[in-house]
C-alpha positions in Angstrom: 11.6 -24.7 -60.3 11.1 -22.0 -57.7 7.8 -23.2 -55.8 5.0 -20.5 -55.7 4.0 -18.9 -52.4 0.5 -19.2 -51.3 -0.7 -16.4 -50.1 -3.9 -16.0 -48.0 -5.8 -12.6 -48.4 -8.2 -11.2 -45.8 -11.1 -9.4 -47.9 -13.3 -7.0 -46.2 -17.1 -7.3 -46.6 -19.5 -4.9 -47.5 -22.3 -6.2 -45.8 -24.0 -3.6 -43.2 -25.8 -5.2 -40.6 -27.3 -4.4 -37.2 -23.7 -3.5 -36.0 -24.0 -0.4 -37.3 -21.8 -0.6 -40.6 -19.2 -2.4 -38.8 -17.1 -4.1 -41.8 -15.0 -7.2 -40.9 -14.3 -10.4 -42.6 -17.3 -12.4 -42.9 -17.5 -15.8 -41.5 -20.8 -17.4 -40.5 -20.2 -19.3 -37.0 -22.6 -21.3 -35.3 -23.8 -20.7 -31.4 -22.7 -17.7 -29.3 -19.2 -16.0 -29.9 -16.6 -17.0 -27.1 -14.0 -15.0 -28.0 -13.4 -10.9 -29.2 -12.4 -11.9 -32.7 -15.9 -14.1 -32.7 -18.0 -11.5 -31.1 -16.8 -8.4 -33.7 -17.7 -11.1 -36.6 -21.3 -11.7 -34.7 -21.7 -8.0 -34.8 -20.9 -6.8 -38.0 -22.8 -10.6 -39.1 -25.9 -8.6 -37.4 -26.2 -11.9 -35.1 -25.3 -9.9 -31.8 -27.3 -6.5 -31.8 -25.5 -3.7 -30.2 -26.5 -0.3 -29.0 -25.0 3.3 -28.8 -24.5 4.8 -25.6 -24.1 8.6 -26.0 -23.4 8.7 -22.2 -20.1 6.7 -22.6 -19.6 8.6 -25.7 -19.3 11.3 -23.7 -17.0 9.9 -21.0 -14.8 9.4 -23.9 -14.7 12.9 -25.2 -14.3 14.2 -21.6 -11.2 12.0 -21.1 -9.8 12.7 -24.7 -10.3 16.6 -23.7 -9.2 16.5 -20.0 -6.2 14.0 -20.3 -5.1 14.0 -23.9 -5.7 17.8 -25.1 -8.4 16.0 -27.1 -6.5 14.2 -29.4 -7.4 11.0 -28.9 -9.0 9.7 -32.9 -12.8 9.5 -33.2 -14.3 6.1 -31.9 -17.5 4.6 -31.7 -18.8 3.3 -28.4 -21.3 0.4 -28.4 -22.8 -2.1 -26.0 -23.5 -5.7 -26.6 -24.7 -8.8 -24.6 -21.8 -11.4 -24.9 -22.0 -14.0 -21.9 -19.4 -16.4 -23.2 -16.6 -13.5 -23.7 -14.7 -13.3 -20.6 -13.5 -9.7 -21.5 -15.3 -6.9 -19.6 -14.5 -4.5 -22.5 -12.2 -4.8 -25.9 -11.6 -2.4 -28.7 -10.7 -2.9 -32.8 -8.7 -0.7 -34.9 -8.5 -1.2 -38.3 -8.4 1.3 -41.5 -11.6 2.4 -41.5 -13.0 1.7 -38.2 -12.2 2.6 -34.4 -14.6 0.6 -31.8 -14.8 0.0 -28.3 -17.5 -2.8 -27.4 -18.6 -2.8 -23.6 -19.6 -6.3 -22.8 -22.8 -5.7 -20.6 -22.7 -9.4 -19.5 -19.6 -8.7 -17.5 -20.2 -4.7 -17.1 -23.3 -4.4 -16.0 -23.4 -0.5 -14.2 -22.8 2.4 -15.9 -20.1 3.4 -13.3 -18.6 0.0 -14.3 -18.9 0.6 -17.9 -17.4 4.1 -17.9 -14.6 2.4 -15.8 -13.9 -0.4 -18.6 -14.0 2.5 -21.0 -11.3 4.2 -19.7 -9.2 1.1 -19.5 -9.9 0.7 -23.2 -8.9 4.2 -23.9 -5.6 3.6 -22.4 -5.1 0.8 -25.1 -6.5 3.2 -27.8 -3.8 6.0 -26.9 -1.2 3.3 -27.9 -0.3 1.8 -24.4 0.3 -2.0 -24.9 -0.3 -4.7 -22.1 -0.8 -3.8 -18.5 2.9 -2.8 -17.4 4.2 0.4 -15.5 2.9 2.6 -17.9 -0.4 1.6 -18.0 -0.5 1.6 -14.0 0.4 5.3 -14.1 -2.6 6.1 -17.0 -4.7 3.4 -14.8 -4.1 5.5 -11.5 -4.3 9.2 -13.3 -7.8 7.9 -15.1 -9.3 6.2 -12.1 -9.3 3.0 -14.5 -9.2 -0.7 -13.6 -5.8 -2.3 -14.5 -7.2 -5.7 -14.4 -10.1 -8.0 -13.3 -10.5 -11.2 -11.4 -11.5 -14.3 -12.9 -15.0 -13.9 -11.1 -15.2 -10.5 -13.1 -14.2 -7.8 -10.3 -12.7 -4.9 -11.7 -9.0 -4.2 -9.6 -8.0 -0.8 -9.3 -4.4 0.4 -9.5 -3.8 -0.1 -5.4 -5.5 -3.4 -5.3 -3.6 -4.7 -8.4 -0.4 -3.5 -7.0 -1.4 -5.5 -3.8 -2.3 -8.3 -5.2 1.2 -8.4 -7.3 3.1 -7.9 -4.3 1.2 -10.8 -2.4 1.7 -12.6 -5.4 5.5 -12.1 -5.3 5.4 -12.7 -1.8 4.0 -16.2 -2.1 6.2 -16.8 -5.2 9.3 -16.4 -3.0 7.9 -18.6 0.0 7.7 -21.5 -2.7 10.8 -21.1 -3.7 12.3 -21.0 -0.3 10.3 -24.1 0.5 11.9 -26.0 -2.4 15.1 -25.1 -1.7 14.6 -26.4 1.8 13.4 -29.5 0.9 16.8 -29.6 -1.5 19.2 -29.0 1.4 17.0 -30.2 4.4 17.5 -27.3 6.3 15.2 -24.6 6.9 15.5 -20.6 7.2 17.8 -19.1 9.6 19.4 -22.9 10.0 23.0 -23.7 8.9 25.7 -21.4 7.4 26.4 -20.4 3.6 29.6 -21.9 2.4 31.5 -20.3 -0.5 34.7 -22.0 -1.6 34.8 -23.7 1.9 34.5 -20.6 4.0 31.4 -19.0 5.7 29.5 -15.8 3.5 29.9 -12.6 4.8 28.8 -9.2 3.6 31.0 -5.9 5.2 28.7 -3.5 6.4 31.3 -1.1 7.8 34.0 -0.6 10.3 35.4 1.1 13.3 38.1 3.6 12.9 40.9 4.7 14.8 38.8 7.2 16.0 36.4 5.0 17.8 34.1 6.3 14.8 31.7 4.0 13.1 32.1 3.9 8.8 29.3 2.5 6.9 30.5 1.2 3.4 29.1 2.9 0.3 30.8 0.5 -1.9 29.8 -3.0 -2.8 33.3 -5.1 -1.3 34.0 -8.3 -2.8 36.3 -11.3 -2.0 38.7 -10.0 -4.3 39.3 -6.6 -3.0 38.2 -6.4 0.6 42.1 -5.9 1.8 42.1 -3.1 -0.4 38.3 -1.5 0.1 38.6 -1.8 4.3 41.6 0.5 5.7 44.4 -1.3 7.6 44.0 0.6 10.8 40.3 -0.3 11.1 39.8 -2.0 14.9 36.9 -4.0 14.1 34.9 -4.6 11.2 30.5 -5.1 11.1 29.9 -8.3 9.0 26.4 -9.8 8.1 26.2 -13.8 8.0 24.6 -15.9 5.5 22.1 -19.1 6.5 22.6 -22.2 4.3 20.0 -20.7 2.1 21.6 -17.5 1.7 19.3 -15.7 3.7 20.7 -12.7 6.1 21.3 -14.8 9.5 22.4 -12.1 11.8 25.5 -9.5 12.0 28.4 -9.4 14.6 31.6 -7.4 14.7 35.1 -9.1 14.0 38.8 -7.9 14.0 40.1 -7.4 10.6 42.5 -10.0 10.3 39.7 -12.4 11.0 38.3 -11.4 7.2 40.4 -13.9 5.8 38.2 -16.5 7.3 35.2 -15.4 5.2 34.4 -15.3 1.6 32.9 -11.9 1.2 30.2 -11.1 -1.2 28.7 -8.0 -1.8 
């Protein structure tokens, strides 16, 4: 006998509260809302009052007109005091509602509210996440890309600087772990592959004495074909035990067989 599947249905409430006709699944909850979904339900139930902002509505229409050819969908912009919600602003899109809520507990001044609104407009335009495409729009609209745990808005440049710094810290931590595992520090030792020190070919000096820089990656299996037989000297880079470039030098072509060539 086939087992019957239990289907959970989300039923929209027809109740109208102080949320200005916002219709969402009505689930009564005690205490202040701490998430965006709890906040939306509290607004729909009338437990959290909202205020319409004509100034922010005009900003929405300006951005739509100047940057999206006036094609952004109609959207209601409201203000709500949500001290336990960590988001400065958030949006909701349903079959019958498009709403952007600005959290005045975190976004206090009109300038900040306009910037947070522009952040949400990018999402409203269909850009998901905060990747490269979002950052391009954020720079164009002068919108914050993200905010710090303390609630500070981060511009495109500030966000990029933090990403670069975080990446550098990550690389430094990974290098520290490799140093501990191998018992060496950056610049020490020699990278050994299959019993030979690793080296990268940068170029070579031809018979005429002219330096030729290689435009291709040269590997262990093909260096004998790639480096001309008549090359007087070959310019190589050696690596430390951690795999970092250690220094460069020139060696006779015949000595390349003593190295393991890596691209």
